[in-house]
MIDOSE-1310 file (N, C-alpha, C; in nm, 2 decimals, decimal comma, always signed):
residues 286
mttt	+2,44/+1,18/-6,49/+2,37/+1,13/-6,37/+2,29/+1,24/-6,31; +2,16/+1,21/-6,29/+2,07/+1,30/-6,23/+2,05/+1,28/-6,09; +2,02/+1,39/-6,02/+1,99/+1,38/-5,88/+1,85/+1,43/-5,85; +1,79/+1,38/-5,75/+1,66/+1,42/-5,71/+1,66/+1,48/-5,57
dtap	+1,56/+1,56/-5,54/+1,55/+1,62/-5,41/+1,49/+1,53/-5,30; +1,44/+1,42/-5,35/+1,37/+1,33/-5,26/+1,47/+1,23/-5,19; +1,47/+1,24/-5,06/+1,56/+1,15/-4,98/+1,50/+1,01/-4,98; +1,59/+0,91/-4,97/+1,53/+0,77/-4,97/+1,46/+0,75/-4,84
atvn	+1,35/+0,67/-4,85/+1,27/+0,64/-4,73/+1,34/+0,56/-4,63; +1,32/+0,59/-4,50/+1,38/+0,52/-4,39/+1,28/+0,45/-4,32; +1,32/+0,36/-4,22/+1,22/+0,29/-4,14/+1,13/+0,38/-4,06; +1,19/+0,49/-4,01/+1,11/+0,59/-3,94/+1,00/+0,66/-4,02
dlpv	+1,02/+0,66/-4,15/+0,93/+0,73/-4,24/+0,81/+0,64/-4,28; +0,82/+0,51/-4,25/+0,71/+0,42/-4,29/+0,59/+0,44/-4,20; +0,47/+0,44/-4,25/+0,35/+0,45/-4,17/+0,34/+0,33/-4,07; +0,29/+0,36/-3,95/+0,27/+0,26/-3,85/+0,12/+0,25/-3,82
apea	+0,07/+0,13/-3,83/-0,07/+0,11/-3,80/-0,09/+0,12/-3,65; -0,17/+0,21/-3,61/-0,19/+0,23/-3,46/-0,26/+0,11/-3,40; -0,34/+0,04/-3,48/-0,41/-0,07/-3,42/-0,32/-0,20/-3,40; -0,20/-0,20/-3,46/-0,12/-0,32/-3,44/-0,05/-0,33/-3,31
ehpr	-0,04/-0,21/-3,24/+0,03/-0,21/-3,11/-0,06/-0,27/-3,00; -0,19/-0,24/-3,00/-0,28/-0,28/-2,89/-0,29/-0,44/-2,88; -0,32/-0,51/-2,98/-0,34/-0,66/-2,96/-0,21/-0,72/-2,91; -0,09/-0,68/-2,95/+0,03/-0,74/-2,91/+0,05/-0,72/-2,76
ress	+0,01/-0,59/-2,71/+0,02/-0,57/-2,57/-0,08/-0,65/-2,49; -0,20/-0,66/-2,54/-0,30/-0,74/-2,47/-0,26/-0,89/-2,46; -0,20/-0,94/-2,57/-0,16/-1,08/-2,57/-0,05/-1,11/-2,48; +0,03/-1,01/-2,45/+0,14/-1,03/-2,36/+0,10/-1,01/-2,21
vwph	-0,01/-0,95/-2,18/-0,06/-0,93/-2,05/-0,13/-1,05/-1,99; -0,22/-1,11/-2,08/-0,31/-1,22/-2,03/-0,24/-1,34/-1,98; -0,13/-1,39/-2,04/-0,06/-1,50/-1,99/-0,01/-1,48/-1,84; +0,04/-1,36/-1,81/+0,08/-1,33/-1,68/-0,04/-1,33/-1,58
rlvr	-0,15/-1,28/-1,62/-0,27/-1,28/-1,53/-0,31/-1,42/-1,51; -0,31/-1,51/-1,61/-0,36/-1,64/-1,60/-0,26/-1,72/-1,50; -0,13/-1,70/-1,51/-0,04/-1,76/-1,42/-0,06/-1,72/-1,28; -0,09/-1,60/-1,26/-0,12/-1,55/-1,12/-0,24/-1,61/-1,07
lasv	-0,35/-1,62/-1,15/-0,47/-1,68/-1,10/-0,45/-1,83/-1,08; -0,37/-1,90/-1,16/-0,34/-2,04/-1,14/-0,27/-2,06/-1,01; -0,18/-1,97/-0,97/-0,10/-1,99/-0,85/-0,19/-1,98/-0,73; -0,29/-1,89/-0,73/-0,39/-1,88/-0,62/-0,48/-2,00/-0,61
vsav	-0,53/-2,05/-0,73/-0,62/-2,17/-0,73/-0,54/-2,29/-0,68; -0,41/-2,30/-0,72/-0,33/-2,42/-0,68/-0,31/-2,42/-0,53; -0,29/-2,30/-0,47/-0,27/-2,29/-0,33/-0,40/-2,33/-0,25; -0,52/-2,29/-0,31/-0,64/-2,32/-0,24/-0,67/-2,48/-0,25
vlwq	-0,64/-2,53/-0,37/-0,66/-2,68/-0,39/-0,57/-2,76/-0,30; -0,44/-2,71/-0,29/-0,35/-2,78/-0,20/-0,39/-2,77/-0,05; -0,45/-2,66/-0,01/-0,50/-2,64/+0,13/-0,61/-2,74/+0,15; -0,70/-2,75/+0,05/-0,81/-2,84/+0,07/-0,77/-2,99/+0,08
llta	-0,67/-3,03/+0,00/-0,62/-3,16/+0,00/-0,55/-3,20/+0,13; -0,47/-3,10/+0,18/-0,40/-3,13/+0,31/-0,49/-3,13/+0,43; -0,59/-3,04/+0,44/-0,68/-3,04/+0,55/-0,79/-3,15/+0,55; -0,84/-3,17/+0,43/-0,95/-3,27/+0,42/-0,90/-3,41/+0,45
ndvr	-0,77/-3,44/+0,42/-0,71/-3,57/+0,44/-0,63/-3,58/+0,57; -0,64/-3,48/+0,65/-0,58/-3,48/+0,79/-0,43/-3,52/+0,78; -0,36/-3,44/+0,69/-0,22/-3,47/+0,66/-0,14/-3,41/+0,78; -0,04/-3,48/+0,82/+0,06/-3,43/+0,92/+0,20/-3,45/+0,86
lglr	+0,26/-3,35/+0,81/+0,40/-3,35/+0,76/+0,49/-3,25/+0,83; +0,50/-3,27/+0,96/+0,57/-3,18/+1,04/+0,47/-3,07/+1,09; +0,38/-3,03/+1,00/+0,27/-2,93/+1,04/+0,14/-3,00/+1,05; +0,06/-2,95/+1,15/-0,07/-3,02/+1,18/-0,18/-2,97/+1,10
fdtl	-0,19/-3,00/+0,97/-0,30/-2,96/+0,89/-0,43/-3,02/+0,93; -0,43/-3,13/+1,01/-0,55/-3,19/+1,05/-0,63/-3,11/+1,16; -0,56/-3,01/+1,21/-0,63/-2,92/+1,31/-0,69/-2,80/+1,25; -0,67/-2,78/+1,12/-0,71/-2,66/+1,05/-0,84/-2,68/+0,97
ptvt	-0,93/-2,58/+0,96/-1,05/-2,61/+0,88/-1,02/-2,62/+0,73; -1,11/-2,69/+0,66/-1,09/-2,71/+0,52/-1,15/-2,59/+0,44; -1,12/-2,59/+0,32/-1,16/-2,48/+0,23/-1,32/-2,47/+0,23; -1,38/-2,59/+0,22/-1,53/-2,59/+0,22/-1,59/-2,54/+0,35
eita	-1,52/-2,57/+0,46/-1,57/-2,52/+0,59/-1,55/-2,36/+0,60; -1,44/-2,32/+0,55/-1,41/-2,17/+0,55/-1,51/-2,10/+0,46; -1,54/-2,16/+0,34/-1,63/-2,10/+0,25/-1,77/-2,09/+0,30; -1,81/-2,20/+0,37/-1,95/-2,20/+0,44/-1,95/-2,09/+0,55
alan	-1,85/-2,08/+0,63/-1,84/-1,97/+0,73/-1,84/-1,83/+0,67; -1,77/-1,82/+0,56/-1,77/-1,69/+0,49/-1,91/-1,65/+0,44; -1,97/-1,75/+0,37/-2,11/-1,72/+0,32/-2,20/-1,68/+0,44; -2,19/-1,75/+0,55/-2,27/-1,72/+0,66/-2,25/-1,58/+0,72
rlgt	-2,12/-1,54/+0,73/-2,08/-1,41/+0,78/-2,12/-1,30/+0,69; -2,11/-1,32/+0,56/-2,15/-1,22/+0,46/-2,30/-1,18/+0,48; -2,38/-1,27/+0,53/-2,52/-1,24/+0,55/-2,56/-1,17/+0,68; -2,46/-1,14/+0,76/-2,48/-1,08/+0,89/-2,45/-0,93/+0,89
qeyw	-2,52/-0,85/+0,96/-2,49/-0,70/+0,97/-2,36/-0,68/+1,04; -2,33/-0,77/+1,14/-2,21/-0,75/+1,22/-2,08/-0,75/+1,13; -2,08/-0,84/+1,03/-1,96/-0,85/+0,95/-1,94/-0,71/+0,88; -2,04/-0,65/+0,82/-2,02/-0,53/+0,75/-1,99/-0,41/+0,84
ldlg	-2,05/-0,41/+0,96/-2,01/-0,31/+1,06/-1,86/-0,32/+1,10; -1,81/-0,44/+1,12/-1,67/-0,46/+1,15/-1,58/-0,41/+1,03; -1,62/-0,45/+0,91/-1,55/-0,41/+0,79/-1,54/-0,26/+0,78; -1,66/-0,19/+0,79/-1,66/-0,05/+0,78/-1,58/+0,02/+0,89
qsli	-1,59/-0,03/+1,01/-1,51/+0,03/+1,12/-1,36/+0,02/+1,09; -1,31/-0,09/+1,05/-1,17/-0,11/+1,02/-1,13/-0,01/+0,90; -1,22/+0,00/+0,80/-1,18/+0,09/+0,69/-1,18/+0,24/+0,74; -1,27/+0,27/+0,82/-1,27/+0,41/+0,87/-1,14/+0,44/+0,95
rilt	-1,10/+0,34/+1,03/-0,98/+0,36/+1,11/-0,85/+0,37/+1,02; -0,84/+0,28/+0,92/-0,72/+0,28/+0,84/-0,72/+0,40/+0,75; -0,83/+0,44/+0,69/-0,83/+0,56/+0,61/-0,80/+0,69/+0,68; -0,86/+0,70/+0,81/-0,83/+0,82/+0,89/-0,69/+0,83/+0,93
gfgi	-0,63/+0,72/+0,99/-0,49/+0,72/+1,03/-0,40/+0,74/+0,91; -0,42/+0,67/+0,80/-0,34/+0,67/+0,69/-0,34/+0,81/+0,62; -0,46/+0,87/+0,61/-0,48/+1,00/+0,55/-0,40/+1,11/+0,63; -0,41/+1,10/+0,76/-0,34/+1,20/+0,84/-0,19/+1,18/+0,83
aavv	-0,15/+1,05/+0,83/+0,00/+1,02/+0,81/+0,05/+1,07/+0,68; -0,03/+1,06/+0,57/+0,01/+1,10/+0,44/+0,04/+1,25/+0,44; -0,05/+1,33/+0,49/-0,04/+1,47/+0,49/+0,08/+1,51/+0,58; +0,09/+1,46/+0,70/+0,19/+1,50/+0,79/+0,33/+1,45/+0,74
gvvt	+0,33/+1,33/+0,69/+0,45/+1,27/+0,64/+0,51/+1,35/+0,52; +0,43/+1,40/+0,43/+0,47/+1,48/+0,31/+0,53/+1,61/+0,36; +0,46/+1,68/+0,45/+0,50/+1,81/+0,50/+0,63/+1,80/+0,57; +0,64/+1,71/+0,67/+0,76/+1,70/+0,75/+0,88/+1,64/+0,67
gill	+0,85/+1,55/+0,57/+0,96/+1,50/+0,49/+1,02/+1,60/+0,40; +0,94/+1,69/+0,35/+0,99/+1,81/+0,27/+1,07/+1,90/+0,35; +1,02/+1,93/+0,47/+1,09/+2,02/+0,56/+1,22/+1,96/+0,61; +1,22/+1,83/+0,64/+1,35/+1,77/+0,68/+1,45/+1,76/+0,57
grta	+1,40/+1,75/+0,44/+1,50/+1,75/+0,33/+1,55/+1,88/+0,28; +1,47/+1,99/+0,32/+1,51/+2,12/+0,26/+1,54/+2,23/+0,37; +1,51/+2,21/+0,49/+1,52/+2,31/+0,59/+1,62/+2,26/+0,70; +1,73/+2,32/+0,71/+1,84/+2,27/+0,80/+1,80/+2,28/+0,95
wfad	+1,74/+2,40/+0,99/+1,71/+2,42/+1,13/+1,59/+2,32/+1,17; +1,50/+2,30/+1,08/+1,39/+2,20/+1,11/+1,45/+2,06/+1,13; +1,54/+2,02/+1,04/+1,61/+1,89/+1,05/+1,69/+1,88/+1,18; +1,75/+1,98/+1,22/+1,83/+1,98/+1,35/+1,74/+1,96/+1,47
ifrp	+1,62/+2,01/+1,47/+1,53/+2,00/+1,58/+1,45/+1,87/+1,57; +1,40/+1,84/+1,46/+1,30/+1,73/+1,45/+1,36/+1,59/+1,42; +1,47/+1,59/+1,34/+1,52/+1,46/+1,30/+1,57/+1,37/+1,41; +1,64/+1,43/+1,52/+1,67/+1,34/+1,63/+1,55/+1,27/+1,69
ltel	+1,44/+1,34/+1,70/+1,32/+1,29/+1,76/+1,27/+1,17/+1,68; +1,26/+1,20/+1,55/+1,21/+1,09/+1,46/+1,30/+0,97/+1,45; +1,43/+0,99/+1,46/+1,52/+0,88/+1,45/+1,52/+0,79/+1,58; +1,48/+0,86/+1,69/+1,47/+0,78/+1,82/+1,33/+0,71/+1,82
arpv	+1,23/+0,77/+1,76/+1,10/+0,71/+1,77/+1,08/+0,60/+1,66; +1,14/+0,62/+1,55/+1,12/+0,53/+1,43/+1,14/+0,39/+1,45; +1,25/+0,34/+1,53/+1,27/+0,20/+1,55/+1,17/+0,13/+1,64; +1,09/+0,21/+1,71/+0,99/+0,16/+1,81/+0,87/+0,11/+1,73
paia	+0,83/-0,02/+1,73/+0,71/-0,07/+1,66/+0,59/+0,01/+1,71; +0,51/+0,04/+1,61/+0,39/+0,12/+1,64/+0,30/+0,04/+1,74; +0,29/-0,09/+1,72/+0,20/-0,17/+1,81/+0,25/-0,17/+1,95; +0,38/-0,14/+1,98/+0,43/-0,13/+2,11/+0,38/-0,01/+2,18
mvpv	+0,32/+0,09/+2,11/+0,27/+0,21/+2,16/+0,12/+0,20/+2,21; +0,06/+0,08/+2,20/-0,08/+0,06/+2,24/-0,10/+0,10/+2,38; -0,02/+0,05/+2,48/-0,04/+0,10/+2,62/-0,03/+0,25/+2,63; +0,06/+0,31/+2,56/+0,06/+0,46/+2,56/-0,06/+0,52/+2,51
aill	-0,11/+0,47/+2,40/-0,23/+0,52/+2,34/-0,35/+0,50/+2,43; -0,36/+0,39/+2,50/-0,47/+0,37/+2,59/-0,47/+0,47/+2,70; -0,35/+0,50/+2,75/-0,34/+0,60/+2,86/-0,35/+0,74/+2,81; -0,31/+0,77/+2,69/-0,31/+0,91/+2,64/-0,44/+0,95/+2,59
fpsd	-0,52/+0,87/+2,52/-0,64/+0,91/+2,45/-0,76/+0,87/+2,54; -0,87/+0,95/+2,53/-0,98/+0,93/+2,61/-1,07/+0,81/+2,56; -1,05/+0,77/+2,44/-1,13/+0,66/+2,38/-1,04/+0,56/+2,31; -1,09/+0,44/+2,30/-1,01/+0,33/+2,23/-1,00/+0,37/+2,08
eagi	-1,11/+0,43/+2,03/-1,12/+0,46/+1,88/-1,00/+0,56/+1,85; -0,98/+0,66/+1,92/-0,88/+0,76/+1,90/-0,74/+0,69/+1,91; -0,73/+0,60/+2,01/-0,60/+0,53/+2,03/-0,56/+0,44/+1,91; -0,66/+0,37/+1,85/-0,64/+0,29/+1,74/-0,60/+0,37/+1,61
vfit	-0,67/+0,48/+1,59/-0,63/+0,57/+1,48/-0,49/+0,62/+1,50; -0,45/+0,65/+1,62/-0,32/+0,70/+1,65/-0,21/+0,60/+1,62; -0,24/+0,47/+1,66/-0,15/+0,36/+1,62/-0,13/+0,35/+1,47; -0,25/+0,36/+1,40/-0,24/+0,35/+1,26/-0,16/+0,46/+1,20
flaa	-0,18/+0,58/+1,25/-0,10/+0,70/+1,20/+0,05/+0,67/+1,22; +0,09/+0,63/+1,34/+0,23/+0,61/+1,36/+0,29/+0,50/+1,27; +0,21/+0,40/+1,24/+0,26/+0,29/+1,16/+0,29/+0,34/+1,01; +0,20/+0,42/+0,96/+0,21/+0,47/+0,82/+0,30/+0,59/+0,81
yfpi	+0,31/+0,67/+0,92/+0,38/+0,80/+0,91/+0,53/+0,78/+0,87; +0,60/+0,69/+0,94/+0,75/+0,69/+0,93/+0,79/+0,64/+0,79; +0,73/+0,54/+0,73/+0,77/+0,50/+0,59/+0,74/+0,62/+0,49; +0,63/+0,69/+0,51/+0,60/+0,80/+0,42/+0,70/+0,91/+0,44
mvsv	+0,73/+0,95/+0,56/+0,82/+1,06/+0,59/+0,96/+1,03/+0,54; +1,01/+0,91/+0,56/+1,14/+0,88/+0,52/+1,15/+0,87/+0,37; +1,05/+0,82/+0,30/+1,06/+0,82/+0,16/+1,06/+0,96/+0,10; +0,98/+1,04/+0,15/+0,97/+1,18/+0,10/+1,10/+1,25/+0,13
rhav	+1,16/+1,23/+0,25/+1,28/+1,30/+0,28/+1,40/+1,26/+0,18; +1,41/+1,13/+0,16/+1,51/+1,08/+0,06/+1,48/+1,13/-0,08; +1,35/+1,13/-0,12/+1,32/+1,18/-0,25/+1,36/+1,33/-0,27; +1,34/+1,41/-0,17/+1,37/+1,55/-0,17/+1,52/+1,57/-0,19
ralp	+1,60/+1,49/-0,11/+1,74/+1,50/-0,12/+1,80/+1,45/-0,25; +1,73/+1,36/-0,32/+1,78/+1,30/-0,44/+1,75/+1,39/-0,56; +1,67/+1,50/-0,54/+1,64/+1,59/-0,66/+1,76/+1,66/-0,71; +1,79/+1,66/-0,84/+1,91/+1,73/-0,89/+1,90/+1,88/-0,86
tiwe	+2,01/+1,93/-0,82/+2,01/+2,08/-0,78/+1,99/+2,16/-0,91; +2,03/+2,11/-1,02/+2,02/+2,19/-1,15/+1,87/+2,23/-1,18; +1,78/+2,14/-1,13/+1,63/+2,18/-1,16/+1,60/+2,30/-1,08; +1,63/+2,31/-0,95/+1,60/+2,42/-0,87/+1,68/+2,55/-0,93
dsvr	+1,80/+2,53/-0,96/+1,88/+2,64/-1,02/+1,82/+2,70/-1,14; +1,76/+2,61/-1,23/+1,70/+2,65/-1,35/+1,58/+2,74/-1,32; +1,49/+2,70/-1,22/+1,38/+2,77/-1,19/+1,41/+2,91/-1,13; +1,51/+2,91/-1,05/+1,56/+3,04/-0,99/+1,62/+3,13/-1,09
tlgg	+1,69/+3,07/-1,19/+1,75/+3,15/-1,29/+1,64/+3,22/-1,37; +1,53/+3,16/-1,39/+1,42/+3,22/-1,47/+1,33/+3,31/-1,38; +1,38/+3,34/-1,26/+1,31/+3,43/-1,18/+1,21/+3,37/-1,08; +1,21/+3,24/-1,07/+1,11/+3,17/-0,97/+1,16/+3,19/-0,83
grvd	+1,06/+3,19/-0,74/+1,08/+3,20/-0,60/+1,07/+3,06/-0,53; +1,06/+3,06/-0,40/+1,05/+2,94/-0,32/+0,92/+2,86/-0,35; +0,81/+2,94/-0,37/+0,68/+2,87/-0,41/+0,69/+2,80/-0,54; +0,76/+2,87/-0,64/+0,78/+2,81/-0,77/+0,86/+2,69/-0,77
vlrr	+0,97/+2,69/-0,69/+1,05/+2,57/-0,67/+0,97/+2,46/-0,61; +0,89/+2,49/-0,51/+0,81/+2,38/-0,45/+0,71/+2,32/-0,55; +0,65/+2,41/-0,62/+0,54/+2,37/-0,71/+0,59/+2,30/-0,84; +0,70/+2,35/-0,89/+0,75/+2,30/-1,02/+0,86/+2,20/-1,01
vvlp	+0,93/+2,19/-0,90/+1,04/+2,10/-0,89/+1,02/+2,00/-0,78; +0,99/+2,04/-0,66/+0,99/+1,95/-0,54/+0,87/+1,85/-0,55; +0,75/+1,91/-0,56/+0,63/+1,82/-0,56/+0,63/+1,72/-0,67; +0,65/+1,77/-0,80/+0,65/+1,67/-0,91/+0,77/+1,57/-0,89
gilp	+0,88/+1,62/-0,84/+1,00/+1,53/-0,84/+1,00/+1,42/-0,73; +0,92/+1,45/-0,62/+0,91/+1,35/-0,52/+0,80/+1,24/-0,54; +0,72/+1,26/-0,64/+0,60/+1,17/-0,66/+0,64/+1,02/-0,66; +0,74/+0,98/-0,74/+0,78/+0,84/-0,74/+0,81/+0,78/-0,60
glfg	+0,90/+0,86/-0,53/+0,94/+0,82/-0,39/+0,82/+0,83/-0,30; +0,73/+0,92/-0,31/+0,62/+0,94/-0,23/+0,53/+0,82/-0,24; +0,49/+0,78/-0,36/+0,40/+0,67/-0,37/+0,46/+0,54/-0,33; +0,59/+0,52/-0,34/+0,66/+0,41/-0,28/+0,64/+0,40/-0,13
glsv	+0,66/+0,52/-0,06/+0,63/+0,53/+0,08/+0,49/+0,50/+0,12; +0,40/+0,56/+0,04/+0,25/+0,53/+0,06/+0,22/+0,39/+0,05; +0,28/+0,32/-0,04/+0,25/+0,17/-0,06/+0,30/+0,09/+0,06; +0,42/+0,12/+0,11/+0,48/+0,06/+0,23/+0,40/+0,09/+0,35
gmgv	+0,36/+0,22/+0,36/+0,29/+0,27/+0,48/+0,15/+0,21/+0,49; +0,08/+0,18/+0,38/-0,05/+0,12/+0,38/-0,04/-0,02/+0,43; +0,06/-0,10/+0,39/+0,08/-0,23/+0,44/+0,11/-0,24/+0,59; +0,20/-0,15/+0,63/+0,23/-0,15/+0,78/+0,11/-0,11/+0,86
awic	+0,04/-0,01/+0,81/-0,08/+0,04/+0,88/-0,18/-0,07/+0,90; -0,20/-0,15/+0,80/-0,30/-0,26/+0,81/-0,26/-0,36/+0,92; -0,13/-0,39/+0,92/-0,07/-0,48/+1,03/-0,10/-0,43/+1,17; -0,08/-0,30/+1,18/-0,09/-0,24/+1,32/-0,24/-0,21/+1,36
visa	-0,32/-0,17/+1,26/-0,46/-0,15/+1,30/-0,53/-0,28/+1,34; -0,50/-0,39/+1,27/-0,56/-0,52/+1,31/-0,51/-0,56/+1,44; -0,38/-0,54/+1,47/-0,32/-0,58/+1,60/-0,38/-0,50/+1,71; -0,40/-0,37/+1,68/-0,46/-0,28/+1,79/-0,60/-0,32/+1,81
emis	-0,68/-0,36/+1,71/-0,81/-0,40/+1,73/-0,82/-0,53/+1,81; -0,72/-0,62/+1,79/-0,72/-0,74/+1,87/-0,69/-0,71/+2,02; -0,61/-0,61/+2,04/-0,58/-0,58/+2,18/-0,68/-0,49/+2,25; -0,73/-0,38/+2,19/-0,81/-0,29/+2,26/-0,94/-0,25/+2,19
grlg	-0,97/-0,31/+2,08/-1,09/-0,27/+2,00/-1,21/-0,34/+2,06; -1,33/-0,28/+2,02/-1,46/-0,34/+2,04/-1,53/-0,37/+1,92; -1,49/-0,32/+1,81/-1,54/-0,35/+1,68/-1,42/-0,36/+1,58; -1,45/-0,42/+1,46/-1,34/-0,42/+1,36/-1,31/-0,57/+1,33
vgyr	-1,25/-0,58/+1,21/-1,21/-0,72/+1,16/-1,11/-0,79/+1,26; -1,01/-0,71/+1,31/-0,92/-0,77/+1,40/-0,98/-0,82/+1,53; -1,06/-0,73/+1,58/-1,13/-0,77/+1,71/-1,22/-0,90/+1,69; -1,29/-0,90/+1,58/-1,38/-1,02/+1,56/-1,30/-1,14/+1,53
twqa	-1,19/-1,13/+1,46/-1,10/-1,25/+1,44/-1,04/-1,30/+1,57; -1,00/-1,22/+1,65/-0,95/-1,26/+1,78/-1,06/-1,32/+1,87; -1,17/-1,27/+1,86/-1,29/-1,32/+1,94/-1,32/-1,46/+1,89; -1,32/-1,48/+1,76/-1,35/-1,61/+1,71/-1,24/-1,72/+1,75
ytvl	-1,12/-1,67/+1,76/-1,01/-1,76/+1,81/-1,03/-1,80/+1,96; -1,07/-1,71/+2,04/-1,09/-1,73/+2,18/-1,20/-1,84/+2,21; -1,30/-1,85/+2,12/-1,40/-1,95/+2,13/-1,38/-2,07/+2,04; -1,26/-2,08/+1,99/-1,22/-2,19/+1,91/-1,30/-2,21/+1,78
nypd	-1,35/-2,10/+1,73/-1,42/-2,10/+1,60/-1,32/-2,07/+1,49; -1,25/-2,18/+1,45/-1,14/-2,16/+1,35/-1,19/-2,12/+1,21; -1,30/-2,17/+1,16/-1,34/-2,12/+1,03/-1,36/-1,97/+1,03; -1,42/-1,91/+1,13/-1,44/-1,77/+1,14/-1,31/-1,70/+1,15
vfvg	-1,21/-1,76/+1,21/-1,07/-1,70/+1,22/-1,02/-1,68/+1,08; -1,04/-1,78/+0,99/-0,99/-1,77/+0,86/-1,07/-1,68/+0,77; -1,20/-1,66/+0,81/-1,28/-1,56/+0,74/-1,22/-1,42/+0,77; -1,18/-1,40/+0,89/-1,12/-1,27/+0,92/-0,99/-1,26/+0,85
iiti	-0,91/-1,36/+0,84/-0,78/-1,35/+0,77/-0,80/-1,32/+0,63; -0,90/-1,39/+0,56/-0,93/-1,36/+0,42/-0,98/-1,22/+0,40; -1,06/-1,17/+0,49/-1,11/-1,03/+0,48/-1,00/-0,93/+0,50; -0,91/-0,96/+0,59/-0,79/-0,87/+0,60/-0,71/-0,86/+0,48
gvlg	-0,69/-0,98/+0,42/-0,61/-0,99/+0,30/-0,67/-0,92/+0,18; -0,80/-0,93/+0,17/-0,87/-0,87/+0,06/-0,87/-0,71/+0,08; -0,90/-0,67/+0,20/-0,89/-0,53/+0,23/-0,76/-0,47/+0,20; -0,65/-0,54/+0,25/-0,52/-0,49/+0,22/-0,48/-0,48/+0,07
fvta	-0,53/-0,59/+0,00/-0,50/-0,59/-0,14/-0,57/-0,48/-0,22; -0,70/-0,45/-0,18/-0,77/-0,35/-0,25/-0,72/-0,21/-0,22; -0,68/-0,18/-0,09/-0,63/-0,05/-0,06/-0,49/-0,03/-0,12; -0,41/-0,13/-0,12/-0,27/-0,12/-0,18/-0,29/-0,10/-0,33
aave	-0,38/-0,17/-0,40/-0,40/-0,15/-0,54/-0,45/-0,01/-0,57; -0,53/+0,04/-0,48/-0,58/+0,18/-0,50/-0,47/+0,28/-0,50; -0,38/+0,26/-0,40/-0,26/+0,35/-0,39/-0,18/+0,34/-0,52; -0,15/+0,22/-0,56/-0,07/+0,20/-0,68/-0,14/+0,26/-0,80
ligr	-0,27/+0,25/-0,82/-0,34/+0,30/-0,93/-0,33/+0,45/-0,93; -0,35/+0,51/-0,82/-0,34/+0,66/-0,81/-0,20/+0,70/-0,84; -0,10/+0,63/-0,79/+0,04/+0,66/-0,82/+0,07/+0,65/-0,97; +0,02/+0,55/-1,04/+0,04/+0,54/-1,18/-0,03/+0,66/-1,26
ratr	-0,14/+0,70/-1,21/-0,21/+0,81/-1,28/-0,13/+0,94/-1,25; -0,08/+0,96/-1,13/-0,01/+1,08/-1,10/+0,13/+1,09/-1,16; +0,19/+0,97/-1,19/+0,32/+0,97/-1,25/+0,32/+0,91/-1,39; +0,22/+0,94/-1,46/+0,21/+0,88/-1,60/+0,31/+0,94/-1,69
wlpr	+0,37/+1,05/-1,66/+0,47/+1,11/-1,74/+0,61/+1,04/-1,73; +0,62/+0,95/-1,63/+0,75/+0,88/-1,62/+0,76/+0,77/-1,72; +0,88/+0,74/-1,78/+0,89/+0,62/-1,86/+0,89/+0,50/-1,79; +0,82/+0,39/-1,84/+0,81/+0,27/-1,77/+0,84/+0,15/-1,87
geen	+0,90/+0,05/-1,82/+0,92/-0,07/-1,90/+0,79/-0,15/-1,91; +0,80/-0,25/-2,00/+0,68/-0,32/-2,03/+0,63/-0,40/-1,91; +0,73/-0,45/-1,83/+0,70/-0,53/-1,72/+0,62/-0,46/-1,61; +0,64/-0,32/-1,61/+0,57/-0,24/-1,51/+0,43/-0,20/-1,55
tr	+0,39/-0,24/-1,67/+0,25/-0,20/-1,71/+0,15/-0,32/-1,70; +0,20/-0,43/-1,65/+0,11/-0,55/-1,64/+0,04/-0,55/-1,51
């Protein structure tokens, strides 16, 4: 009996065609996208049927504008300079307040998770302030800041700050101590631990907090604009309601929804790019 030096081929040794993976992935993504699109279209069609036929099934759909009326109002508003000024003003407010909250939230969250004396001083204050809704601080903002603009940005900052700070703090505490010990064993200092362990390790938790913070910030900035603003989507939506212009009210609602969707999607996209080294299941890539 003769022996050979060549081992029998295994499944792992067989060549894999790289082009075979891509079509299968694409075919699995499109059905989900089509279902999502169909759900939105179905909701719009149902709204049109209920409002156009003056249906009353416990809810008074006969008092609401139809999809065609809202579409006409949206087309009219898109052609006005006022609409784009309001949209730009709301975006400036949300991005300013959210940007400041992101920076301050990351810094204070790391300090709360890693510095005992800072946590002793600062955490009781945050735990007392955190349950207070940001929109309840509108009267304080009006009294505290010299302009409505600064007050609205402050409200937006408060709304986004606490979800970001809490997410970062928990992410810091959840880091395995063996990672830091390994860096220190190799001669690394505090800066090396921060750069190589803390900042990369908190990214998943950080972007979760950013996503939540963005949603809450939109709620509060629109509410603040309704209460004390002079420009912005929220202010214009409330103004339309006061004069019983209900199609324009829904134009404002749609605009708020689209702006919130786009900004949240941007945060998620940046998060995916920043954490591409993390393993993900197939359902998370759709």
